[in-house]
C-alpha positions in Angstrom: -34.5 -109.1 -47.7 -33.2 -111.9 -49.9 -35.4 -113.4 -52.5 -35.4 -117.2 -52.8 -35.0 -118.8 -56.1 -37.2 -121.9 -56.5 -37.3 -124.3 -59.4 -40.8 -124.0 -60.8 -40.7 -127.6 -62.2 -39.8 -129.0 -58.8 -42.6 -127.1 -57.2 -45.1 -128.3 -59.8 -43.9 -131.9 -59.2 -44.4 -131.4 -55.5 -48.0 -130.2 -56.1 -48.7 -133.1 -58.5 -47.2 -135.5 -56.0 -49.5 -134.4 -53.2 -46.9 -132.7 -50.9 -48.7 -130.7 -48.3 -48.3 -126.9 -48.1 -46.5 -127.3 -44.8 -44.1 -129.8 -46.2 -43.6 -127.6 -49.3 -42.8 -124.6 -47.1 -40.2 -126.6 -45.2 -38.7 -128.1 -48.3 -38.2 -124.7 -50.1 -37.7 -122.6 -46.9 -40.8 -120.5 -47.5 -43.0 -118.6 -45.1 -46.8 -118.8 -45.6 -46.6 -115.5 -47.3 -43.8 -116.7 -49.6 -45.8 -119.8 -50.5 -48.8 -117.6 -51.4 -46.5 -115.4 -53.5 -45.1 -118.5 -55.2 -48.6 -119.8 -56.1 -49.6 -116.4 -57.5 -46.5 -116.3 -59.7 -47.2 -119.9 -60.9 -50.8 -119.0 -61.8 -49.9 -115.8 -63.6 -47.3 -117.7 -65.6 -50.1 -119.8 -67.1 
């Protein structure tokens, strides 16, 4: 399976900008599981 590389700054901007999870998944080509993993990685980076 190929791992996606997503720019954390762009994701944070999308969160701050109010982009829905569904739109975020479409924008970054993520599944619901991938989005959950992304959020976990962002939280653990804090």
